[in-house]
N, C-alpha and C positions, 0 to 999 in steps of 0.2 A: 212515427213514434220514436222517441229517444230511448235508448237502452243504456243504463248505467253499467259501467264495467268496473269491477273491483280489480286492482292491479295484482292482487295475490292469486287471482283465479287464472291459472296458466292455460286453461282450456277455453278461454273466452274467444268467441268468434264474432265477427261482425255479421249482421243480418244481410240478407240478399239486397243488393242495390245500395250498399253503403258507399260513402264518399270515397273517391280516389284522390291520392296525392300525387303531385308531380315532382320529379327530381330536377336537378340543375340542368340536365341535358334537354329537358322538355318531354321526356317520355313519361307516360303515366303508368302507375302500378297500383294494384289494389291496396287499400289501407288495411293493415292488420293490427292485431293487438300488440305486436312487437314494435311497430313504428310509433305507437303512442307512448312508449317508455321514455322518450327523450324529455318531454316536459315534466314527467313524474320525477326524473332524476334532479331536475333543476328546482322543482317545487314539491318537495316531499310532503305528503299529508298522512298523518297516522290514522289509518282507517279504523283501527281498533278503538280509538277514542271517540268515535262518532256518538256512542251511547252515553258518554259522560254527562253531557248537558243536552237535555231534550228540549223540544219546543215548549212543552208544558212547564219545565223548570224555568225557562227564559220568560215565559208569560207570567209565572208566579213572581219572579224577581221584579219584573216591570210593574206589576200591579202593587206589590208591597212597597216598592220605592215611591210610586205615585201616591199611595195612601199615606206614607210617612211624610212626604212633602206637603200634602194637603193638611195633615194634622199640625205640622210645624208652622205652616202659614197661619192657620187659625189661632194657634197659641200666641204667635208674635203679634197678630192683630189685636187680640184681647189685651196683652201686656202693654201695647202702645196706647190704649185708652185709659189705663189705670192712672190715678193721680200720682205724681212723683213726690218723693219726700222733700226735696228742697223747696217746693212751692208752698208747703204748709208749715214751715218752721218759723219760730219767733226769733227775731233779731232785735236787740236793743239798739235804738237809734238816737235817743236823747232822754233828758230828764225833764220832768214837769217844771214849767216856769223858766226854762233855759232860753227859749226863743221869745223875743219881744214881738209885739204886733207888727205885721208886715215883714217879719224876718223869715228867712228860709235857710235850709241846709240840705246838702246832697249827701246821701248815704248809700252804702253798698247793700243791695238786696236782690235776690236771695243769696248771692255770693259776690266775690270781688269782680266778676265780669259783667254784672248788671247793676244799675243804680236807680235810685228813686229820689224824689224831691219832697221834703217835708216843709210845709208852709203854715205859719200861724196867721190866719186871716182875721181881720177885725170883725167882730160880731159873729163869726162862725167857729173860730177855734182852729184846731189842727186838722189839716188834710194832707194826704200823701198820694202821689201818683208816680208812675214810672216816668223817668225823665227822658225816655226815648221817644222822639217824635214819630208819629204814626205815618208820616210821609216817607222820609228817607233815613230814619234812625239817627238823626242828629240829637244832641243833648239840648233840652229846653231849659230856659232860665226864667225865674220870676222877676217881673218888672217892678213890683211894689204898688201897682195900680189895679190889682185884681186880675191881672192878665199874665199868662206865661207866653214867652216868645221863643220861637225856633229861629236861630240866627241864620240857618242855611238858606231858607226860602221864604222868610218872613211869615211863617205860620203863627197864628195867635190862638191861644186856648183860654177858656174861662177858668180861673184858679179855684172857684168855688165848686164847679161841677166837672171840670176836665173836658168839657165840650169844645168843639172847634168853633172859633169866632170868625176867622179869616184865613186866607192863604190856601195852599194846595192840600193840606191834610184833609182827609174825608172821615176819619174815625176819631172818636175821643181818646184821650190818654187812658191807659189801664189804671184802675184805682188800686191802691195798696191799703188793705184794711189795717187799722191800728188797734192796739190794746194797751191799757195802762195798768200796771201792777206795781205796787210799792213805789210809787212816784217815778217809775221808769216807763218810757214810751217804747212799745215794741211794734215793729212791722211784722204782721202775721202772715198775710198771703196776698198775692196779686190777683186781681179779678179783671179778666179781659172783658171789654164791653163792645 
C-alpha cells in the first residue's frame, strides 16, 4: 500500500518495511521523511493549491469544450450547404441581336475568376455554359459546327445540350441560365449537371 506524504507534515514516518536507500559508499540506511526533501527542493509543488482545480472541474471543462466543438462543427456543416450569393447574381453579358448566328462570346461569370461561353445557335437561339472543361479545367471554344472543343485533350461537347460527344471528359458542361430584361441578356446562375 502506498502512503502519500505531505511535505509540511514534519511528523511523517514511513511505514514498517519501507524501502531503504543506499549511499555512495554502498552502505544502506533506512529512508526517512528527511531524505525525501532533496527532490522537493528541486521540484517544488504548492500543496495548498491542490484544491483549486478538482477532477470534477476538469471533467466539466472537457465536456463543455467537446460540446462547443460539436455545436461549432454542426453550424459550419449547415453553413457549407447554404447557397452562396455570387452563384445567384445577375450579370449583364450582351444585348439582344448583338450576336449573329453561330457567333459566340466569352464572359466573366459569376466573377472575374470564372468564365462562361454564350453561343447563338441556328434554330435554337442563345445558350450559355461554363467554359471550363469537366476533364482538366481547360477553356472550351465553339467551333461553329454545333460543337465545342477542348484544345487540351480533344474533348468534344454538343453546343445545344452541353453533353459530351467525344474525348476524355465524362460529365457535361455546367449550364448557365439566362434571362432577358429590357433587351439585355443576363447570366443568372450556374447549374451543375
